[in-house]
C-alpha positions as CSV (number, residue, x, y, z in Angstrom):
1,M,26.4,-6.1,-1.4
2,N,23.4,-6.2,1.0
3,L,21.0,-9.1,1.5
4,Y,18.4,-7.6,-0.9
5,D,21.0,-7.5,-3.7
6,Q,22.2,-11.0,-3.0
7,V,18.6,-12.4,-3.0
8,C,17.8,-10.6,-6.2
9,Q,21.0,-11.9,-7.8
10,Q,20.5,-15.5,-6.6
11,V,16.7,-16.0,-7.0
12,G,15.4,-12.8,-8.7
13,Q,13.7,-9.6,-7.5
14,T,10.2,-10.8,-8.4
15,Q,10.7,-13.7,-6.0
16,I,10.6,-11.5,-3.0
17,E,6.9,-10.8,-3.5
18,K,6.3,-14.4,-4.3
19,I,8.0,-15.5,-1.1
20,V,6.1,-13.0,1.0
21,R,2.8,-14.1,-0.6
22,S,3.6,-17.8,-0.1
23,F,4.4,-17.1,3.6
24,Y,1.2,-15.3,4.2
25,E,-1.0,-17.7,2.2
26,R,0.3,-20.4,4.7
27,A,0.2,-18.1,7.8
28,F,-3.4,-17.0,7.2
29,F,-4.6,-20.6,7.7
30,D,-2.1,-21.9,10.1
31,G,-3.5,-23.4,13.3
32,I,-1.1,-21.6,15.6
33,I,-0.8,-18.1,14.1
34,G,-3.7,-17.9,11.6
35,H,-6.1,-16.2,14.1
36,F,-4.0,-13.1,14.1
37,F,-5.0,-12.5,10.5
38,F,-8.8,-12.9,10.9
39,G,-10.7,-9.9,9.5
40,L,-7.7,-8.4,7.8
41,D,-7.5,-7.4,4.1
42,H,-5.1,-10.1,3.0
43,E,-4.0,-8.4,-0.2
44,S,-3.3,-5.1,1.5
45,L,-1.3,-6.9,4.2
46,I,0.8,-8.8,1.6
47,A,1.5,-5.6,-0.3
48,K,2.5,-3.8,2.9
49,Q,4.6,-6.7,4.1
50,T,6.3,-7.0,0.7
51,A,7.4,-3.4,1.0
52,F,8.5,-4.0,4.6
53,T,10.5,-7.1,3.6
54,I,12.3,-5.2,0.8
55,A,13.3,-2.5,3.2
56,L,14.3,-5.1,5.9
57,L,16.6,-6.8,3.4
58,G,18.2,-3.4,2.4
59,G,16.4,-2.7,-0.8
60,P,14.6,0.3,-2.1
61,S,11.1,0.5,-0.6
62,D,8.3,3.0,0.0
63,Y,7.2,1.2,3.2
64,K,5.3,3.7,5.4
65,G,3.9,1.4,8.0
66,K,3.4,2.1,11.7
67,P,6.1,1.2,14.2
68,L,6.3,-2.6,14.9
69,V,5.7,-2.3,18.6
70,A,2.6,-0.2,18.1
71,V,1.1,-2.6,15.6
72,H,1.8,-5.8,17.5
73,K,1.6,-4.8,21.2
74,S,-2.1,-5.5,21.7
75,L,-2.1,-8.8,19.7
76,G,-0.6,-11.0,22.4
77,I,2.0,-12.5,20.1
78,N,4.4,-14.7,22.2
79,N,7.6,-16.4,21.6
80,A,5.9,-19.6,20.5
81,H,3.8,-17.7,17.9
82,F,7.0,-16.0,16.6
83,G,8.8,-19.3,16.5
84,R,6.0,-20.8,14.4
85,R,6.3,-17.8,12.1
86,Q,10.0,-18.4,11.7
87,V,9.4,-22.1,10.9
88,I,6.9,-21.3,8.2
89,M,9.2,-18.6,6.7
90,G,12.2,-21.1,6.7
91,E,10.1,-23.6,4.8
92,V,8.9,-21.0,2.3
93,L,12.4,-19.8,1.7
94,S,13.5,-23.4,1.0
95,Q,10.4,-24.0,-1.3
96,H,11.5,-20.9,-3.3
97,K,15.0,-22.2,-3.6
98,V,16.7,-19.4,-1.7
99,P,20.2,-20.6,-1.0
100,P,20.7,-21.8,2.6
101,D,23.2,-19.0,3.5
102,L,20.8,-16.3,2.3
103,A,17.8,-17.9,3.9
104,A,19.7,-18.0,7.3
105,A,20.7,-14.4,6.9
106,W,17.0,-13.5,6.1
107,L,15.7,-15.4,9.1
108,E,18.3,-13.7,11.3
109,L,17.2,-10.3,10.2
110,E,13.6,-11.2,11.1
111,E,14.8,-12.8,14.4
112,R,16.1,-9.4,15.4
113,L,12.4,-8.1,15.3
114,R,11.3,-10.7,17.9
115,P,11.5,-8.3,20.9
116,L,9.6,-5.6,19.1
117,I,6.8,-8.0,18.1
118,T,6.6,-10.2,21.3
119,G,7.7,-7.7,23.8
120,S,10.3,-10.1,25.1
121,P,13.7,-11.6,24.0
122,K,13.8,-15.2,22.8
């Protein structure tokens, strides 16, 4: 059973979109990373990121976004920014009652994306 199946079984499939939405509703206005989202269509981003997250977790997804390096390279996202992102996501996963073992696995999958987004390892 992959992580998507485990999350769906433990907290429900509809919770994935709610988790992604909760994360971005906080990130959009965060003092450290919020500026990365200025001028973006928030609803479109949430929809795209929900599809991406489902694919990342191993679920069925029609995600068709650009490669992560291409999307993030010019943004100047550094390790501190990515770390803040991980803190917010950890809090959101807890808020949505994702069991700690599944939350840790979810965050680990996202952590593997750090070099693609920041251009450097942790």
